[in-house]
mmCIF file of the N, C-alpha and C atoms, coordinates in Angstrom:
data_MODEL
# 
_entry.id   MODEL 
# 
loop_
_atom_site.group_PDB 
_atom_site.id 
_atom_site.type_symbol 
_atom_site.label_atom_id 
_atom_site.label_alt_id 
_atom_site.label_comp_id 
_atom_site.label_asym_id 
_atom_site.label_entity_id 
_atom_site.label_seq_id 
_atom_site.pdbx_PDB_ins_code 
_atom_site.Cartn_x 
_atom_site.Cartn_y 
_atom_site.Cartn_z 
_atom_site.occupancy 
_atom_site.B_iso_or_equiv 
_atom_site.pdbx_formal_charge 
_atom_site.auth_seq_id 
_atom_site.auth_comp_id 
_atom_site.auth_asym_id 
_atom_site.auth_atom_id 
_atom_site.pdbx_PDB_model_num 
ATOM 1   N N  . MET A 1 1  ? 147.365 163.198 148.378 1.00 0.00 ? 1  MET A N  1 
ATOM 2   C CA . MET A 1 1  ? 146.150 163.568 149.069 1.00 0.00 ? 1  MET A CA 1 
ATOM 3   C C  . MET A 1 1  ? 144.974 162.867 148.426 1.00 0.00 ? 1  MET A C  1 
ATOM 4   N N  . SER A 1 2  ? 144.146 162.216 149.209 1.00 0.00 ? 2  SER A N  1 
ATOM 5   C CA . SER A 1 2  ? 142.991 161.498 148.667 1.00 0.00 ? 2  SER A CA 1 
ATOM 6   C C  . SER A 1 2  ? 141.791 162.424 148.569 1.00 0.00 ? 2  SER A C  1 
ATOM 7   N N  . ALA A 1 3  ? 140.817 161.982 147.797 1.00 0.00 ? 3  ALA A N  1 
ATOM 8   C CA . ALA A 1 3  ? 139.587 162.762 147.630 1.00 0.00 ? 3  ALA A CA 1 
ATOM 9   C C  . ALA A 1 3  ? 138.836 162.822 148.961 1.00 0.00 ? 3  ALA A C  1 
ATOM 10  N N  . PRO A 1 4  ? 138.168 163.938 149.228 1.00 0.00 ? 4  PRO A N  1 
ATOM 11  C CA . PRO A 1 4  ? 137.399 164.040 150.479 1.00 0.00 ? 4  PRO A CA 1 
ATOM 12  C C  . PRO A 1 4  ? 136.209 163.096 150.465 1.00 0.00 ? 4  PRO A C  1 
ATOM 13  N N  . ILE A 1 5  ? 135.768 162.736 151.635 1.00 0.00 ? 5  ILE A N  1 
ATOM 14  C CA . ILE A 1 5  ? 134.615 161.841 151.773 1.00 0.00 ? 5  ILE A CA 1 
ATOM 15  C C  . ILE A 1 5  ? 133.309 162.535 151.375 1.00 0.00 ? 5  ILE A C  1 
ATOM 16  N N  . VAL A 1 6  ? 133.180 163.813 151.696 1.00 0.00 ? 6  VAL A N  1 
ATOM 17  C CA . VAL A 1 6  ? 131.943 164.545 151.456 1.00 0.00 ? 6  VAL A CA 1 
ATOM 18  C C  . VAL A 1 6  ? 132.248 165.772 150.583 1.00 0.00 ? 6  VAL A C  1 
ATOM 19  N N  . SER A 1 7  ? 131.414 165.973 149.567 1.00 0.00 ? 7  SER A N  1 
ATOM 20  C CA . SER A 1 7  ? 131.467 167.171 148.754 1.00 0.00 ? 7  SER A CA 1 
ATOM 21  C C  . SER A 1 7  ? 130.155 167.913 148.915 1.00 0.00 ? 7  SER A C  1 
ATOM 22  N N  . THR A 1 8  ? 130.246 169.211 149.181 1.00 0.00 ? 8  THR A N  1 
ATOM 23  C CA . THR A 1 8  ? 129.064 170.052 149.328 1.00 0.00 ? 8  THR A CA 1 
ATOM 24  C C  . THR A 1 8  ? 129.025 171.030 148.183 1.00 0.00 ? 8  THR A C  1 
ATOM 25  N N  . LEU A 1 9  ? 127.913 171.049 147.457 1.00 0.00 ? 9  LEU A N  1 
ATOM 26  C CA . LEU A 1 9  ? 127.744 171.974 146.341 1.00 0.00 ? 9  LEU A CA 1 
ATOM 27  C C  . LEU A 1 9  ? 126.999 173.207 146.841 1.00 0.00 ? 9  LEU A C  1 
ATOM 28  N N  . LEU A 1 10 ? 127.591 174.376 146.565 1.00 0.00 ? 10 LEU A N  1 
ATOM 29  C CA . LEU A 1 10 ? 127.005 175.626 147.022 1.00 0.00 ? 10 LEU A CA 1 
ATOM 30  C C  . LEU A 1 10 ? 126.802 176.541 145.813 1.00 0.00 ? 10 LEU A C  1 
ATOM 31  N N  . PRO A 1 11 ? 125.592 176.531 145.238 1.00 0.00 ? 11 PRO A N  1 
ATOM 32  C CA . PRO A 1 11 ? 125.316 177.439 144.115 1.00 0.00 ? 11 PRO A CA 1 
ATOM 33  C C  . PRO A 1 11 ? 125.074 178.844 144.630 1.00 0.00 ? 11 PRO A C  1 
ATOM 34  N N  . ALA A 1 12 ? 125.505 179.830 143.839 1.00 0.00 ? 12 ALA A N  1 
ATOM 35  C CA . ALA A 1 12 ? 125.312 181.222 144.260 1.00 0.00 ? 12 ALA A CA 1 
ATOM 36  C C  . ALA A 1 12 ? 125.085 182.108 143.038 1.00 0.00 ? 12 ALA A C  1 
ATOM 37  N N  . HIS A 1 13 ? 124.122 182.994 143.158 1.00 0.00 ? 13 HIS A N  1 
ATOM 38  C CA . HIS A 1 13 ? 123.866 183.993 142.112 1.00 0.00 ? 13 HIS A CA 1 
ATOM 39  C C  . HIS A 1 13 ? 123.532 185.304 142.793 1.00 0.00 ? 13 HIS A C  1 
ATOM 40  N N  . ASN A 1 14 ? 124.385 186.292 142.554 1.00 0.00 ? 14 ASN A N  1 
ATOM 41  C CA . ASN A 1 14 ? 124.209 187.612 143.177 1.00 0.00 ? 14 ASN A CA 1 
ATOM 42  C C  . ASN A 1 14 ? 123.985 187.516 144.680 1.00 0.00 ? 14 ASN A C  1 
ATOM 43  N N  . ALA A 1 15 ? 124.896 186.818 145.342 1.00 0.00 ? 15 ALA A N  1 
ATOM 44  C CA . ALA A 1 15 ? 124.783 186.562 146.774 1.00 0.00 ? 15 ALA A CA 1 
ATOM 45  C C  . ALA A 1 15 ? 125.892 187.236 147.581 1.00 0.00 ? 15 ALA A C  1 
ATOM 46  N N  . GLU A 1 16 ? 126.395 188.357 147.060 1.00 0.00 ? 16 GLU A N  1 
ATOM 47  C CA . GLU A 1 16 ? 127.520 189.031 147.698 1.00 0.00 ? 16 GLU A CA 1 
ATOM 48  C C  . GLU A 1 16 ? 127.284 189.303 149.178 1.00 0.00 ? 16 GLU A C  1 
ATOM 49  N N  . ASN A 1 17 ? 126.067 189.638 149.558 1.00 0.00 ? 17 ASN A N  1 
ATOM 50  C CA . ASN A 1 17 ? 125.768 190.002 150.947 1.00 0.00 ? 17 ASN A CA 1 
ATOM 51  C C  . ASN A 1 17 ? 125.722 188.814 151.896 1.00 0.00 ? 17 ASN A C  1 
ATOM 52  N N  . THR A 1 18 ? 125.581 187.599 151.374 1.00 0.00 ? 18 THR A N  1 
ATOM 53  C CA . THR A 1 18 ? 125.415 186.445 152.245 1.00 0.00 ? 18 THR A CA 1 
ATOM 54  C C  . THR A 1 18 ? 126.427 185.319 152.024 1.00 0.00 ? 18 THR A C  1 
ATOM 55  N N  . ILE A 1 19 ? 127.156 185.351 150.923 1.00 0.00 ? 19 ILE A N  1 
ATOM 56  C CA . ILE A 1 19 ? 128.007 184.201 150.577 1.00 0.00 ? 19 ILE A CA 1 
ATOM 57  C C  . ILE A 1 19 ? 129.139 183.991 151.567 1.00 0.00 ? 19 ILE A C  1 
ATOM 58  N N  . ARG A 1 20 ? 129.715 185.066 152.079 1.00 0.00 ? 20 ARG A N  1 
ATOM 59  C CA . ARG A 1 20 ? 130.814 184.933 153.052 1.00 0.00 ? 20 ARG A CA 1 
ATOM 60  C C  . ARG A 1 20 ? 130.337 184.194 154.306 1.00 0.00 ? 20 ARG A C  1 
ATOM 61  N N  . LEU A 1 21 ? 129.158 184.554 154.788 1.00 0.00 ? 21 LEU A N  1 
ATOM 62  C CA . LEU A 1 21 ? 128.606 183.880 155.967 1.00 0.00 ? 21 LEU A CA 1 
ATOM 63  C C  . LEU A 1 21 ? 128.308 182.409 155.684 1.00 0.00 ? 21 LEU A C  1 
ATOM 64  N N  . ALA A 1 22 ? 127.762 182.114 154.518 1.00 0.00 ? 22 ALA A N  1 
ATOM 65  C CA . ALA A 1 22 ? 127.446 180.728 154.167 1.00 0.00 ? 22 ALA A CA 1 
ATOM 66  C C  . ALA A 1 22 ? 128.706 179.867 154.101 1.00 0.00 ? 22 ALA A C  1 
ATOM 67  N N  . VAL A 1 23 ? 129.718 180.372 153.424 1.00 0.00 ? 23 VAL A N  1 
ATOM 68  C CA . VAL A 1 23 ? 130.971 179.599 153.301 1.00 0.00 ? 23 VAL A CA 1 
ATOM 69  C C  . VAL A 1 23 ? 131.656 179.477 154.657 1.00 0.00 ? 23 VAL A C  1 
ATOM 70  N N  . SER A 1 24 ? 131.696 180.544 155.415 1.00 0.00 ? 24 SER A N  1 
ATOM 71  C CA . SER A 1 24 ? 132.332 180.484 156.743 1.00 0.00 ? 24 SER A CA 1 
ATOM 72  C C  . SER A 1 24 ? 131.648 179.472 157.638 1.00 0.00 ? 24 SER A C  1 
ATOM 73  N N  . SER A 1 25 ? 130.338 179.400 157.561 1.00 0.00 ? 25 SER A N  1 
ATOM 74  C CA . SER A 1 25 ? 129.601 178.425 158.356 1.00 0.00 ? 25 SER A CA 1 
ATOM 75  C C  . SER A 1 25 ? 129.974 177.005 157.970 1.00 0.00 ? 25 SER A C  1 
ATOM 76  N N  . LEU A 1 26 ? 130.064 176.747 156.680 1.00 0.00 ? 26 LEU A N  1 
ATOM 77  C CA . LEU A 1 26 ? 130.457 175.409 156.223 1.00 0.00 ? 26 LEU A CA 1 
ATOM 78  C C  . LEU A 1 26 ? 131.885 175.071 156.652 1.00 0.00 ? 26 LEU A C  1 
ATOM 79  N N  . LEU A 1 27 ? 132.786 176.029 156.557 1.00 0.00 ? 27 LEU A N  1 
ATOM 80  C CA . LEU A 1 27 ? 134.180 175.775 156.913 1.00 0.00 ? 27 LEU A CA 1 
ATOM 81  C C  . LEU A 1 27 ? 134.374 175.536 158.417 1.00 0.00 ? 27 LEU A C  1 
ATOM 82  N N  . ARG A 1 28 ? 133.443 175.958 159.233 1.00 0.00 ? 28 ARG A N  1 
ATOM 83  C CA . ARG A 1 28 ? 133.557 175.761 160.686 1.00 0.00 ? 28 ARG A CA 1 
ATOM 84  C C  . ARG A 1 28 ? 133.002 174.408 161.145 1.00 0.00 ? 28 ARG A C  1 
ATOM 85  N N  . GLN A 1 29 ? 132.545 173.577 160.267 1.00 0.00 ? 29 GLN A N  1 
ATOM 86  C CA . GLN A 1 29 ? 132.001 172.282 160.659 1.00 0.00 ? 29 GLN A CA 1 
ATOM 87  C C  . GLN A 1 29 ? 133.059 171.443 161.376 1.00 0.00 ? 29 GLN A C  1 
ATOM 88  N N  . THR A 1 30 ? 132.610 170.593 162.265 1.00 0.00 ? 30 THR A N  1 
ATOM 89  C CA . THR A 1 30 ? 133.560 169.760 163.015 1.00 0.00 ? 30 THR A CA 1 
ATOM 90  C C  . THR A 1 30 ? 134.023 168.568 162.209 1.00 0.00 ? 30 THR A C  1 
ATOM 91  N N  . PHE A 1 31 ? 133.234 168.122 161.250 1.00 0.00 ? 31 PHE A N  1 
ATOM 92  C CA . PHE A 1 31 ? 133.663 167.036 160.364 1.00 0.00 ? 31 PHE A CA 1 
ATOM 93  C C  . PHE A 1 31 ? 134.736 167.611 159.442 1.00 0.00 ? 31 PHE A C  1 
ATOM 94  N N  . ALA A 1 32 ? 135.880 166.953 159.348 1.00 0.00 ? 32 ALA A N  1 
ATOM 95  C CA . ALA A 1 32 ? 137.027 167.559 158.671 1.00 0.00 ? 32 ALA A CA 1 
ATOM 96  C C  . ALA A 1 32 ? 137.230 167.125 157.223 1.00 0.00 ? 32 ALA A C  1 
ATOM 97  N N  . ASP A 1 33 ? 136.773 165.958 156.842 1.00 0.00 ? 33 ASP A N  1 
ATOM 98  C CA . ASP A 1 33 ? 137.108 165.415 155.522 1.00 0.00 ? 33 ASP A CA 1 
ATOM 99  C C  . ASP A 1 33 ? 136.048 165.780 154.481 1.00 0.00 ? 33 ASP A C  1 
ATOM 100 N N  . PHE A 1 34 ? 136.024 167.057 154.098 1.00 0.00 ? 34 PHE A N  1 
ATOM 101 C CA . PHE A 1 34 ? 135.016 167.531 153.148 1.00 0.00 ? 34 PHE A CA 1 
ATOM 102 C C  . PHE A 1 34 ? 135.601 168.592 152.240 1.00 0.00 ? 34 PHE A C  1 
ATOM 103 N N  . GLU A 1 35 ? 134.883 168.864 151.175 1.00 0.00 ? 35 GLU A N  1 
ATOM 104 C CA . GLU A 1 35 ? 135.213 169.972 150.285 1.00 0.00 ? 35 GLU A CA 1 
ATOM 105 C C  . GLU A 1 35 ? 133.920 170.732 149.975 1.00 0.00 ? 35 GLU A C  1 
ATOM 106 N N  . ILE A 1 36 ? 134.076 171.992 149.637 1.00 0.00 ? 36 ILE A N  1 
ATOM 107 C CA . ILE A 1 36 ? 132.962 172.815 149.193 1.00 0.00 ? 36 ILE A CA 1 
ATOM 108 C C  . ILE A 1 36 ? 133.240 173.176 147.745 1.00 0.00 ? 36 ILE A C  1 
ATOM 109 N N  . ILE A 1 37 ? 132.273 172.917 146.904 1.00 0.00 ? 37 ILE A N  1 
ATOM 110 C CA . ILE A 1 37 ? 132.369 173.331 145.507 1.00 0.00 ? 37 ILE A CA 1 
ATOM 111 C C  . ILE A 1 37 ? 131.348 174.443 145.340 1.00 0.00 ? 37 ILE A C  1 
ATOM 112 N N  . ALA A 1 38 ? 131.839 175.670 145.279 1.00 0.00 ? 38 ALA A N  1 
ATOM 113 C CA . ALA A 1 38 ? 130.966 176.828 145.138 1.00 0.00 ? 38 ALA A CA 1 
ATOM 114 C C  . ALA A 1 38 ? 130.884 177.194 143.661 1.00 0.00 ? 38 ALA A C  1 
ATOM 115 N N  . VAL A 1 39 ? 129.653 177.335 143.173 1.00 0.00 ? 39 VAL A N  1 
ATOM 116 C CA . VAL A 1 39 ? 129.424 177.668 141.774 1.00 0.00 ? 39 VAL A CA 1 
ATOM 117 C C  . VAL A 1 39 ? 128.832 179.064 141.696 1.00 0.00 ? 39 VAL A C  1 
ATOM 118 N N  . ASP A 1 40 ? 129.620 179.983 141.151 1.00 0.00 ? 40 ASP A N  1 
ATOM 119 C CA . ASP A 1 40 ? 129.149 181.343 140.935 1.00 0.00 ? 40 ASP A CA 1 
ATOM 120 C C  . ASP A 1 40 ? 128.410 181.335 139.601 1.00 0.00 ? 40 ASP A C  1 
ATOM 121 N N  . ASP A 1 41 ? 127.102 181.420 139.648 1.00 0.00 ? 41 ASP A N  1 
ATOM 122 C CA . ASP A 1 41 ? 126.247 181.308 138.468 1.00 0.00 ? 41 ASP A CA 1 
ATOM 123 C C  . ASP A 1 41 ? 126.058 182.677 137.802 1.00 0.00 ? 41 ASP A C  1 
ATOM 124 N N  . GLY A 1 42 ? 127.152 183.189 137.235 1.00 0.00 ? 42 GLY A N  1 
ATOM 125 C CA . GLY A 1 42 ? 127.072 184.434 136.472 1.00 0.00 ? 42 GLY A CA 1 
ATOM 126 C C  . GLY A 1 42 ? 126.661 185.647 137.270 1.00 0.00 ? 42 GLY A C  1 
ATOM 127 N N  . SER A 1 43 ? 127.092 185.718 138.519 1.00 0.00 ? 43 SER A N  1 
ATOM 128 C CA . SER A 1 43 ? 126.713 186.857 139.357 1.00 0.00 ? 43 SER A CA 1 
ATOM 129 C C  . SER A 1 43 ? 127.203 188.168 138.764 1.00 0.00 ? 43 SER A C  1 
ATOM 130 N N  . GLN A 1 44 ? 126.390 189.211 138.965 1.00 0.00 ? 44 GLN A N  1 
ATOM 131 C CA . GLN A 1 44 ? 126.742 190.530 138.472 1.00 0.00 ? 44 GLN A CA 1 
ATOM 132 C C  . GLN A 1 44 ? 127.162 191.454 139.615 1.00 0.00 ? 44 GLN A C  1 
ATOM 133 N N  . ASP A 1 45 ? 127.249 190.916 140.817 1.00 0.00 ? 45 ASP A N  1 
ATOM 134 C CA . ASP A 1 45 ? 127.741 191.677 141.951 1.00 0.00 ? 45 ASP A CA 1 
ATOM 135 C C  . ASP A 1 45 ? 129.129 191.139 142.315 1.00 0.00 ? 45 ASP A C  1 
ATOM 136 N N  . GLY A 1 46 ? 129.526 191.244 143.552 1.00 0.00 ? 46 GLY A N  1 
ATOM 137 C CA . GLY A 1 46 ? 130.867 190.816 143.966 1.00 0.00 ? 46 GLY A CA 1 
ATOM 138 C C  . GLY A 1 46 ? 130.952 189.397 144.469 1.00 0.00 ? 46 GLY A C  1 
ATOM 139 N N  . THR A 1 47 ? 129.948 188.585 144.189 1.00 0.00 ? 47 THR A N  1 
ATOM 140 C CA . THR A 1 47 ? 129.947 187.194 144.678 1.00 0.00 ? 47 THR A CA 1 
ATOM 141 C C  . THR A 1 47 ? 131.211 186.439 144.270 1.00 0.00 ? 47 THR A C  1 
ATOM 142 N N  . GLY A 1 48 ? 131.538 186.518 142.999 1.00 0.00 ? 48 GLY A N  1 
ATOM 143 C CA . GLY A 1 48 ? 132.709 185.798 142.496 1.00 0.00 ? 48 GLY A CA 1 
ATOM 144 C C  . GLY A 1 48 ? 133.994 186.232 143.168 1.00 0.00 ? 48 GLY A C  1 
ATOM 145 N N  . ALA A 1 49 ? 134.155 187.524 143.393 1.00 0.00 ? 49 ALA A N  1 
ATOM 146 C CA . ALA A 1 49 ? 135.366 188.038 144.044 1.00 0.00 ? 49 ALA A CA 1 
ATOM 147 C C  . ALA A 1 49 ? 135.456 187.559 145.491 1.00 0.00 ? 49 ALA A C  1 
ATOM 148 N N  . VAL A 1 50 ? 134.336 187.555 146.184 1.00 0.00 ? 50 VAL A N  1 
ATOM 149 C CA . VAL A 1 50 ? 134.329 187.067 147.571 1.00 0.00 ? 50 VAL A CA 1 
ATOM 150 C C  . VAL A 1 50 ? 134.710 185.586 147.601 1.00 0.00 ? 50 VAL A C  1 
ATOM 151 N N  . LEU A 1 51 ? 134.131 184.792 146.722 1.00 0.00 ? 51 LEU A N  1 
ATOM 152 C CA . LEU A 1 51 ? 134.463 183.361 146.670 1.00 0.00 ? 51 LEU A CA 1 
ATOM 153 C C  . LEU A 1 51 ? 135.945 183.154 146.354 1.00 0.00 ? 51 LEU A C  1 
ATOM 154 N N  . ASP A 1 52 ? 136.474 183.908 145.410 1.00 0.00 ? 52 ASP A N  1 
ATOM 155 C CA . ASP A 1 52 ? 137.896 183.788 145.072 1.00 0.00 ? 52 ASP A CA 1 
ATOM 156 C C  . ASP A 1 52 ? 138.766 184.128 146.274 1.00 0.00 ? 52 ASP A C  1 
ATOM 157 N N  . GLU A 1 53 ? 138.379 185.122 147.029 1.00 0.00 ? 53 GLU A N  1 
ATOM 158 C CA . GLU A 1 53 ? 139.131 185.503 148.232 1.00 0.00 ? 53 GLU A CA 1 
ATOM 159 C C  . GLU A 1 53 ? 139.116 184.360 149.257 1.00 0.00 ? 53 GLU A C  1 
ATOM 160 N N  . LEU A 1 54 ? 137.954 183.766 149.448 1.00 0.00 ? 54 LEU A N  1 
ATOM 161 C CA . LEU A 1 54 ? 137.811 182.705 150.447 1.00 0.00 ? 54 LEU A CA 1 
ATOM 162 C C  . LEU A 1 54 ? 138.482 181.405 150.010 1.00 0.00 ? 54 LEU A C  1 
ATOM 163 N N  . ALA A 1 55 ? 138.762 181.275 148.715 1.00 0.00 ? 55 ALA A N  1 
ATOM 164 C CA . ALA A 1 55 ? 139.337 180.045 148.173 1.00 0.00 ? 55 ALA A CA 1 
ATOM 165 C C  . ALA A 1 55 ? 140.780 179.837 148.603 1.00 0.00 ? 55 ALA A C  1 
ATOM 166 N N  . SER A 1 56 ? 141.313 180.734 149.416 1.00 0.00 ? 56 SER A N  1 
ATOM 167 C CA . SER A 1 56 ? 142.649 180.462 149.980 1.00 0.00 ? 56 SER A CA 1 
ATOM 168 C C  . SER A 1 56 ? 142.593 179.238 150.890 1.00 0.00 ? 56 SER A C  1 
ATOM 169 N N  . ASP A 1 57 ? 141.403 178.894 151.355 1.00 0.00 ? 57 ASP A N  1 
ATOM 170 C CA . ASP A 1 57 ? 141.202 177.656 152.119 1.00 0.00 ? 57 ASP A CA 1 
ATOM 171 C C  . ASP A 1 57 ? 141.130 176.512 151.124 1.00 0.00 ? 57 ASP A C  1 
ATOM 172 N N  . ARG A 1 58 ? 141.992 175.524 151.238 1.00 0.00 ? 58 ARG A N  1 
ATOM 173 C CA . ARG A 1 58 ? 142.093 174.447 150.258 1.00 0.00 ? 58 ARG A CA 1 
ATOM 174 C C  . ARG A 1 58 ? 140.815 173.590 150.161 1.00 0.00 ? 58 ARG A C  1 
ATOM 175 N N  . ARG A 1 59 ? 139.936 173.698 151.144 1.00 0.00 ? 59 ARG A N  1 
ATOM 176 C CA . ARG A 1 59 ? 138.682 172.919 151.103 1.00 0.00 ? 59 ARG A CA 1 
ATOM 177 C C  . ARG A 1 59 ? 137.640 173.549 150.192 1.00 0.00 ? 59 ARG A C  1 
ATOM 178 N N  . LEU A 1 60 ? 137.877 174.759 149.734 1.00 0.00 ? 60 LEU A N  1 
ATOM 179 C CA . LEU A 1 60 ? 136.925 175.467 148.882 1.00 0.00 ? 60 LEU A CA 1 
ATOM 180 C C  . LEU A 1 60 ? 137.432 175.534 147.445 1.00 0.00 ? 60 LEU A C  1 
ATOM 181 N N  . ARG A 1 61 ? 136.609 175.013 146.527 1.00 0.00 ? 61 ARG A N  1 
ATOM 182 C CA . ARG A 1 61 ? 136.885 175.143 145.093 1.00 0.00 ? 61 ARG A CA 1 
ATOM 183 C C  . ARG A 1 61 ? 135.807 176.020 144.513 1.00 0.00 ? 61 ARG A C  1 
ATOM 184 N N  . VAL A 1 62 ? 136.193 176.937 143.625 1.00 0.00 ? 62 VAL A N  1 
ATOM 185 C CA . VAL A 1 62 ? 135.231 177.881 143.050 1.00 0.00 ? 62 VAL A CA 1 
ATOM 186 C C  . VAL A 1 62 ? 135.163 177.685 141.539 1.00 0.00 ? 62 VAL A C  1 
ATOM 187 N N  . LEU A 1 63 ? 133.945 177.577 141.047 1.00 0.00 ? 63 LEU A N  1 
ATOM 188 C CA . LEU A 1 63 ? 133.690 177.518 139.610 1.00 0.00 ? 63 LEU A CA 1 
ATOM 189 C C  . LEU A 1 63 ? 132.910 178.747 139.219 1.00 0.00 ? 63 LEU A C  1 
ATOM 190 N N  . HIS A 1 64 ? 133.323 179.407 138.153 1.00 0.00 ? 64 HIS A N  1 
ATOM 191 C CA . HIS A 1 64 ? 132.590 180.562 137.625 1.00 0.00 ? 64 HIS A CA 1 
ATOM 192 C C  . HIS A 1 64 ? 131.975 180.118 136.301 1.00 0.00 ? 64 HIS A C  1 
ATOM 193 N N  . VAL A 1 65 ? 130.663 180.176 136.235 1.00 0.00 ? 65 VAL A N  1 
ATOM 194 C CA . VAL A 1 65 ? 129.951 179.777 135.011 1.00 0.00 ? 65 VAL A CA 1 
ATOM 195 C C  . VAL A 1 65 ? 129.002 180.892 134.585 1.00 0.00 ? 65 VAL A C  1 
ATOM 196 N N  . PRO A 1 66 ? 128.716 180.986 133.277 1.00 0.00 ? 66 PRO A N  1 
ATOM 197 C CA . PRO A 1 66 ? 127.714 181.976 132.840 1.00 0.00 ? 66 PRO A CA 1 
ATOM 198 C C  . PRO A 1 66 ? 126.363 181.655 133.436 1.00 0.00 ? 66 PRO A C  1 
ATOM 199 N N  . HIS A 1 67 ? 125.581 182.678 133.718 1.00 0.00 ? 67 HIS A N  1 
ATOM 200 C CA . HIS A 1 67 ? 124.244 182.464 134.269 1.00 0.00 ? 67 HIS A CA 1 
ATOM 201 C C  . HIS A 1 67 ? 123.414 181.674 133.255 1.00 0.00 ? 67 HIS A C  1 
ATOM 202 N N  . SER A 1 68 ? 122.889 180.541 133.688 1.00 0.00 ? 68 SER A N  1 
ATOM 203 C CA . SER A 1 68 ? 122.206 179.665 132.741 1.00 0.00 ? 68 SER A CA 1 
ATOM 204 C C  . SER A 1 68 ? 120.692 179.603 132.967 1.00 0.00 ? 68 SER A C  1 
ATOM 205 N N  . GLY A 1 69 ? 120.266 179.802 134.189 1.00 0.00 ? 69 GLY A N  1 
ATOM 206 C CA . GLY A 1 69 ? 118.833 179.669 134.453 1.00 0.00 ? 69 GLY A CA 1 
ATOM 207 C C  . GLY A 1 69 ? 118.292 178.315 134.065 1.00 0.00 ? 69 GLY A C  1 
ATOM 208 N N  . TRP A 1 70 ? 119.080 177.253 134.307 1.00 0.00 ? 70 TRP A N  1 
ATOM 209 C CA . TRP A 1 70 ? 118.722 175.901 133.880 1.00 0.00 ? 70 TRP A CA 1 
ATOM 210 C C  . TRP A 1 70 ? 117.349 175.461 134.381 1.00 0.00 ? 70 TRP A C  1 
ATOM 211 N N  . TRP A 1 71 ? 116.920 175.995 135.526 1.00 0.00 ? 71 TRP A N  1 
ATOM 212 C CA . TRP A 1 71 ? 115.634 175.566 136.084 1.00 0.00 ? 71 TRP A CA 1 
ATOM 213 C C  . TRP A 1 71 ? 114.454 176.136 135.271 1.00 0.00 ? 71 TRP A C  1 
ATOM 214 N N  . LEU A 1 72 ? 114.723 177.060 134.357 1.00 0.00 ? 72 LEU A N  1 
ATOM 215 C CA . LEU A 1 72 ? 113.641 177.635 133.567 1.00 0.00 ? 72 LEU A CA 1 
ATOM 216 C C  . LEU A 1 72 ? 113.400 176.884 132.263 1.00 0.00 ? 72 LEU A C  1 
ATOM 217 N N  . ARG A 1 73 ? 114.255 175.946 131.958 1.00 0.00 ? 73 ARG A N  1 
ATOM 218 C CA . ARG A 1 73 ? 114.128 175.215 130.693 1.00 0.00 ? 73 ARG A CA 1 
ATOM 219 C C  . ARG A 1 73 ? 113.093 174.147 130.753 1.00 0.00 ? 73 ARG A C  1 
# 
């Protein structure tokens, strides 16, 4: 299997209420050769669990990282 042509980065922090809709929308795109890299930025709600559940779709990769607040540095 070759690498996808397009990679979409989806950062999320405490987005349990909206992350399922966001990922579902991306997965419904008509362009087929893509991947979604979802980054759970240390969420304290169920964001990570929802992403892990949705990762049964091979186009979705999930990374769990500690909350960094990199934009505040």
